[in-house]
C-alpha positions in Angstrom: -21.8 -33.1 -4.9 -24.2 -31.8 -2.3 -26.8 -29.2 -2.8 -26.2 -25.7 -1.2 -27.6 -25.3 2.3 -29.7 -22.4 3.6 -26.6 -21.2 5.4 -24.7 -20.8 2.1 -27.5 -18.6 0.6 -26.4 -15.3 2.1 -26.9 -11.7 1.1 -23.7 -11.5 -0.9 -25.2 -9.5 -3.8 -26.9 -10.6 -7.0 -23.7 -11.1 -8.9 -22.2 -13.2 -6.1 -25.4 -15.2 -5.7 -25.4 -16.0 -9.4 -21.8 -17.1 -9.3 -21.3 -19.0 -6.1 -24.0 -21.0 -4.5 -24.2 -24.2 -6.5 -21.3 -25.8 -4.7 -21.9 -25.3 -1.0 -19.7 -27.7 1.0 -21.3 -27.3 4.4 -20.3 -29.3 7.5 -16.6 -29.9 6.9 -16.8 -33.4 8.3 -18.7 -34.9 5.4 -16.5 -37.1 3.2 -16.3 -37.5 -0.5 -19.3 -39.6 -1.4 -17.9 -41.8 -4.2 -14.5 -42.8 -5.5 -13.6 -40.7 -8.6 -11.3 -41.8 -11.4 -10.0 -39.4 -14.0 -8.3 -41.2 -16.8 -6.8 -40.5 -20.2 -5.6 -37.1 -19.1 -2.1 -35.6 -19.1 -1.2 -35.4 -15.4 1.3 -32.8 -14.2 2.0 -34.2 -10.7 4.5 -31.5 -9.3 6.2 -34.5 -7.8 9.0 -36.9 -8.7 6.8 -38.6 -11.3 6.6 -35.4 -13.3 4.4 -35.4 -16.4 2.3 -38.5 -17.0 0.9 -38.8 -20.5 -2.4 -40.9 -20.8 -2.5 -40.8 -17.0 -5.1 -41.6 -14.4 -5.7 -40.4 -10.9 -8.0 -42.1 -8.4 -9.3 -40.4 -5.2 -11.6 -41.5 -2.5 -12.7 -40.2 0.9 -10.9 -36.9 0.2 -7.5 -38.5 -0.4 -5.6 -39.5 -3.5 -5.4 -43.3 -3.8 -3.3 -43.7 -6.9 -1.6 -41.8 -9.7 -0.1 -43.4 -12.7 -0.7 -44.4 -16.3 -4.2 -45.3 -17.3 -3.2 -49.0 -17.6 -1.9 -49.0 -14.0 -4.8 -47.4 -12.2 -8.0 -49.4 -11.9 -11.4 -48.0 -11.0 -13.4 -49.6 -8.1 -16.8 -50.9 -9.2 -18.6 -48.0 -7.6 -16.3 -45.2 -9.0 -17.4 -42.3 -11.0 -15.2 -42.4 -14.1 -14.3 -39.2 -15.9 -12.9 -39.2 -19.4 -9.9 -36.9 -19.3 -8.8 -37.4 -22.9 -7.3 -34.2 -24.3 -7.4 -32.6 -20.8 -4.9 -31.9 -18.1 -4.8 -32.5 -14.3 -2.7 -30.6 -11.8 -2.6 -30.2 -8.0 -4.8 -27.4 -6.6 -3.0 -24.1 -6.8 -1.7 -22.6 -3.6 -1.5 -18.9 -3.1 1.2 -18.1 -0.5 0.1 -14.4 -0.1 -3.5 -13.4 -0.2 -5.9 -11.0 1.6 -9.2 -12.4 0.5 -12.0 -13.6 2.8 -11.1 -11.3 5.7 -13.2 -8.5 7.2 -10.0 -6.6 8.2 -6.4 -6.7 7.2 -4.4 -4.0 9.0 -4.3 -3.1 12.7 -2.2 0.0 12.0 -2.6 1.9 15.3 0.5 0.4 16.8 3.9 -0.6 15.6 3.7 -4.2 17.0 0.4 -5.9 16.5 1.3 -9.5 17.1 -1.6 -9.8 19.5 -4.2 -9.8 16.6 -5.1 -12.6 14.2 -6.7 -13.0 10.8 -8.4 -16.1 12.3 -10.7 -13.7 14.1 -11.9 -12.0 11.0 -12.4 -14.7 8.4 -15.3 -13.9 6.1 -16.7 -17.1 4.5 -19.1 -15.2 2.3 -16.4 -13.5 0.2 -17.1 -14.4 -3.4 -13.4 -14.4 -4.1 -13.3 -17.9 -2.6 -15.5 -19.2 -5.3 -14.0 -17.1 -8.1 -10.5 -18.2 -7.3 -11.5 -21.8 -7.1 -12.9 -21.3 -10.6 -9.3 -20.5 -11.5 -7.9 -23.6 -9.8 -6.8 -22.0 -6.5 -7.7 -24.3 -3.6 -5.5 -23.1 -0.7 -4.6 -19.5 0.3 -2.4 -18.0 3.0 -4.5 -15.1 4.3 -2.0 -12.5 5.7 -2.2 -9.5 7.9 -1.3 -6.3 6.2 2.0 -4.4 6.1 1.3 -1.4 8.2 3.5 -2.6 11.1 7.1 -3.7 11.4 5.6 -6.7 13.3 2.1 -7.4 12.2 -0.6 -9.8 13.1 -1.0 -13.6 12.8 -2.0 -15.1 9.5 -4.4 -17.9 8.5 -4.2 -20.7 6.0 -7.5 -21.6 4.4 -9.0 -23.9 1.8 -11.5 -22.5 -0.6 -14.4 -24.6 0.7 -17.1 -22.4 -0.5 -20.2 -22.8 1.6 -18.3 -23.6 4.8 -18.4 -21.3 7.9 -15.3 -19.5 8.9 -13.9 -22.3 11.0 -14.6 -24.8 8.3 -12.3 -22.8 5.9 -9.3 -23.2 8.1 -6.6 -25.6 6.9 -6.4 -28.1 9.8 -3.0 -28.4 11.3 -1.3 -25.7 9.3 1.7 -24.4 11.3 1.1 -20.8 12.6 2.7 -17.8 10.8 3.1 -14.1 11.4 3.5 -11.1 9.2 6.5 -8.7 9.4 7.0 -5.7 7.1 9.8 -3.5 5.9 10.1 -0.4 3.9 7.6 2.3 2.9 4.5 0.8 4.4 5.5 0.4 8.1 7.3 3.7 8.2 4.1 5.2 6.9 5.4 6.7 3.7 2.7 8.7 2.0 0.4 8.6 5.1 0.5 12.0 6.7 -0.7 12.4 10.2 -4.2 13.8 10.5 -4.9 16.9 12.6 -5.1 15.9 16.2 -3.6 12.5 15.5 -0.3 11.5 17.1 2.5 10.5 14.8 3.3 6.8 15.1 6.9 5.6 15.5 8.8 4.5 13.3 9.1 7.0 10.5 12.3 5.7 8.9 13.8 2.4 7.8 16.3 2.3 10.7 13.3 2.9 13.0 11.6 -0.2 11.6 14.6 -2.3 12.5 14.7 -0.8 15.9 11.1 -1.7 16.6 11.8 -5.3 15.6 14.9 -5.5 17.6 13.4 -3.9 20.7 10.4 -6.2 20.5 12.6 -9.3 20.6 14.6 -7.9 23.5 11.4 -7.8 25.4 10.3 -11.2 24.2 13.6 -12.7 25.3 13.1 -11.3 28.8 9.5 -12.4 28.9 10.5 -15.9 27.8 13.1 -16.0 30.5 10.5 -15.2 33.1 8.3 -18.0 32.0 11.2 -20.4 31.7 12.2 -19.6 35.3 8.6 -20.0 36.5 8.2 -23.4 34.8 11.5 -24.6 36.2 10.4 -23.7 39.7 7.1 -25.5 39.3 8.9 -28.6 37.9 11.2 -28.4 40.9 8.3 -28.6 43.2 8.1 -25.0 44.3 4.5 -24.4 45.3 5.0 -20.7 45.9 6.0 -20.0 42.3 3.8 -17.2 40.8 3.3 -17.1 37.0 4.4 -14.0 35.1 1.7 -11.7 33.8 0.4 -12.9 30.5 1.3 -10.7 27.5 -0.6 -11.5 24.3 1.8 -9.3 22.3 4.8 -11.2 23.5 3.4 -14.8 23.2 3.7 -15.0 19.4 7.2 -13.6 19.5 8.2 -16.3 22.0 6.8 -18.9 19.6 9.1 -17.4 16.9 12.1 -17.7 19.3 11.1 -21.3 20.1 10.7 -22.2 16.4 7.0 -22.9 16.5 5.7 -19.8 14.6 7.1 -18.8 11.3 7.9 -15.3 10.0 6.7 -14.1 6.6 8.2 -10.7 5.9 6.9 -8.1 3.4 10.1 -6.8 1.7 11.4 -5.1 -1.4 14.9 -3.7 -1.1 18.0 -5.9 -0.9 19.6 -3.8 1.9 16.5 -4.3 4.1 16.3 -8.1 3.4 19.9 -8.4 4.6 19.2 -6.3 7.7 16.2 -8.3 8.8 18.1 -11.6 8.4 20.9 -10.2 10.6 18.4 -9.1 13.2 16.8 -12.5 13.2 20.2 -14.2 13.6 21.0 -12.0 16.6 18.1 -13.7 18.4 18.6 -17.2 17.1 15.7 -17.5 14.6 15.3 -17.4 10.9 13.0 -15.5 8.5 11.0 -18.3 7.0 9.8 -16.5 3.9 10.3 -13.1 2.3 7.2 -11.9 0.6 7.3 -9.7 -2.5 11.2 -9.8 -2.2 11.5 -7.9 -5.5 15.2 -7.4 -5.1 15.8 -10.9 -4.0 17.9 -11.6 -7.1 20.5 -9.3 -5.6 20.9 -11.2 -2.3 19.8 -14.7 -3.4 23.0 -16.4 -2.1 22.6 -14.8 1.3 18.9 -15.8 1.5 19.8 -19.4 0.6 22.5 -19.4 3.3 20.1 -18.0 5.9 17.5 -20.6 4.9 14.8 -18.2 3.7 12.2 -18.9 1.1 10.9 -16.3 -1.3 7.3 -15.6 -2.5 7.3 -13.1 -5.2 5.3 -11.6 -8.1 5.9 -12.7 -11.7 6.3 -9.3 -13.2 4.9 -6.5 -11.1 7.1 -3.5 -10.5 7.4 0.3 -10.5 4.1 0.8 -8.7 6.0 2.6 -5.9 9.5 3.8 -5.4 10.9 0.8 -3.6 9.6 -1.5 -6.4 11.5 0.3 -9.3 14.5 -2.1 -9.2 12.4 -5.2 -9.7 13.0 -7.5 -12.8 10.8 -10.3 -14.2 13.7 -12.7 -14.0 13.7 -12.5 -10.2 11.9 -15.8 -9.5 14.2 -17.7 -11.9 17.4 -16.2 -10.6 16.5 -17.0 -7.0 15.5 -20.5 -8.0 18.9 -21.1 -9.7 20.7 -19.8 -6.6 19.0 -22.4 -4.4 16.1 -20.5 -2.9 12.7 -22.1 -2.8 10.4 -19.7 -4.8 6.7 -19.3 -5.1 4.6 -16.9 -7.2 1.8 -15.3 -5.3 -1.1 -13.0 -6.0 -1.5 -10.4 -3.2 -4.8 -9.8 -5.1 -8.2 -11.2 -5.3 -8.1 -10.8 -9.1 -4.6 -12.2 -9.6 -5.5 -15.2 -7.5 -7.9 -16.3 -10.3 -5.1 -17.0 -12.8 -1.9 -17.9 -10.9 -1.3 -20.6 -13.5 -0.6 -17.9 -16.0 1.6 -16.0 -13.5 3.6 -19.2 -13.0 4.0 -19.7 -16.7 5.8 -16.3 -17.0 8.8 -17.8 -15.3 9.3 -20.0 -18.3 9.7 -16.9 -20.5 11.5 -14.7 -18.0 14.4 -16.9 -16.8 13.8 -20.1 -18.6 12.3 -22.3 -15.8 11.1 -25.7 -17.0 7.5 -26.7 -17.0 7.9 -28.6 -13.8 9.8 -25.7 -12.1 7.1 -23.2 -13.2 4.2 -25.3 -12.0 6.0 -25.9 -8.7 6.0 -22.1 -8.0 2.2 -22.2 -7.4 1.9 -25.8 -6.0 4.6 -27.7 -4.1 6.9 -24.8 -3.5 4.1 -22.7 -1.9 3.1 -25.8 0.1 6.7 -26.1 1.4 6.7 -22.5 2.5 3.5 -23.0 4.4 4.8 -26.3 5.8 1.7 -28.2 4.5 3.5 -30.1 1.7 2.7 -33.4 3.5 -0.9 -32.7 2.6 -1.1 -30.7 -0.6 1.0 -29.2 -3.4 1.5 -32.4 -5.5 -0.4 -35.3 -6.8 0.8 -38.3 -4.8 -1.0 -41.2 -3.0 -2.1 -40.3 0.5 -2.3 -36.5 -0.1 -5.5 -34.5 0.0 -7.6 -34.7 -3.1 -7.2 -31.0 -4.1 -7.2 -31.5 -7.8 -7.9 -29.4 -10.9 -9.1 -30.7 -14.2 -8.2 -28.3 -17.1 -9.6 -28.1 -20.6 -6.3 -26.8 -22.0 -2.7 -26.7 -21.1 -2.5 -25.1 -17.6 0.6 -23.0 -18.2 -1.1 -21.1 -21.0 -3.3 -18.0 -21.4 -5.8 -20.4 -23.1 -6.1 -22.5 -20.0 -9.6 -23.0 -18.6 -10.7 -24.9 -15.5 -13.3 -27.5 -16.0 -13.6 -28.9 -12.5 -11.9 -28.0 -9.1 -12.0 -30.5 -6.3 -11.1 -29.8 -2.7 -10.8 -32.9 -0.4 -12.5 -34.8 -3.2 -15.5 -32.5 -3.3 -16.5 -30.4 -6.3 -16.2 -26.7 -5.4 -16.4 -25.5 -9.1 -17.6 -27.1 -12.3 -17.9 -25.2 -15.5 -21.1 -27.0 -16.7 -22.9 -26.6 -13.4 -21.8 -22.9 -13.3 -23.2 -22.1 -16.7 -26.4 -23.9 -15.9 -26.7 -22.0 -12.7 -26.2 -18.7 -14.6 -29.1 -19.6 -17.0 -31.3 -20.4 -14.0 -30.5 -17.1 -12.4 -31.3 -15.2 -15.6 -34.6 -17.0 -16.0 -35.5 -16.1 -12.4 -34.6 -12.5 -12.9 -36.8 -12.4 -16.0 -39.7 -13.9 -14.1 -39.3 -11.3 -11.3 -39.2 -8.4 -13.9 -42.4 -9.7 -15.4 -44.0 -9.8 -12.0 -42.9 -6.3 -11.3 -44.1 -5.0 -14.7 -40.5 -4.1 -15.7 -38.8 -4.5 -19.1 -35.5 -6.2 -19.8 -35.3 -4.4 -23.1 -32.3 -2.0 -22.9 -34.1 0.3 -25.4 -37.3 0.5 -23.3 -37.7 4.1 -22.1 -39.5 3.1 -19.0 -37.6 3.5 -15.7 -36.5 0.0 -14.8 -36.3 1.0 -11.1 -39.9 2.3 -10.9 -42.4 0.0 -9.3 -46.0 -0.4 -10.6 -48.1 2.5 -9.2 -45.3 5.1 -9.5 -43.4 4.1 -6.3 -39.7 3.1 -5.9 
């Protein structure tokens, strides 16, 4: 594990500084320094191998080399060997819907904002990156907000605390875009301010109209480019390219099947409507987000080919969420829909293991099925399952070592690895906190301040009476 660089020591607040700077992973290209073998642990692979008792996992150069029983996996002579007796190992958790580590989320001034991208506003100093890694989350899908029927482009990141913005990006992750239905894009509860023009749409049917009209325009724009490219291929030197339209370009990618739609949704009727609009133009809604009434249209979603990324048990926080049920994830799973559990919250992203466990109570999913909702299922939705989401040889070494059973409220992360590098370790974290407290005490002494809470002196007053 490398020491933090000067870059990683940024002004992110005393609390952030105390919690996050011991595990800087600067420079993205640096490889894992030594092979690591964890042995004697119970390994929950989220793969065909399932649960392995008295298991071992070997990883080197940021990749998993072998997973199996302790007797099957041998350590190289230079390996760091970790005793996992009584502990558990899982893949890194994947959050399919997050808004952390971004300076901005919504471009709400227009109804179609497909020209903007979360890639441009990634904030690598967000302490949530470290805090969620401390809860086992290693990959997040950072999404545009839901102010628009067609929103901006999203970004998939790894929680490589200490990297710059570019270094957080998940290399090679297929591009995605955010759509939104319901109360948010029709601006429910958002009255127009004096002097401000009302923005269309203001109704659910208007939301569908905006989406349909955008794809009519995108189809025409695509035809213009197809004609131009055909003329160039045919040797026409006089062909003039159409005017570039950054709003239309991502929509053409959707039509061509190279950019994937993740749609904010709640009500069953709107889920059906959006699938029908997509089918009009020959594409599919890749993943419905929230999808709290997905249990009502699960068969139709499965037939369409849509995935679902939902909450475990959030509902009734607004009108269109009143018909949600905690059995939603399990019902959709049983009807053939690939389901993930997401956070949509910087706090919830710290304990997605517990959120996944609720599907065992509400709907009776098995241990493997529950774990899959925050690992391999989410990876499939983001089309990165060849790299992450399960513990299999050849995949990225995004690995979590737990002190207790992961699908439990008593679970606690001991160590989180991303690409074989430690991004969180409980012992190092506690030692760092002690060092920070000692430094604070030293500074108070130099300033003549007291750390006694009963001391009547003003702790903000500097010696000499100034502030």
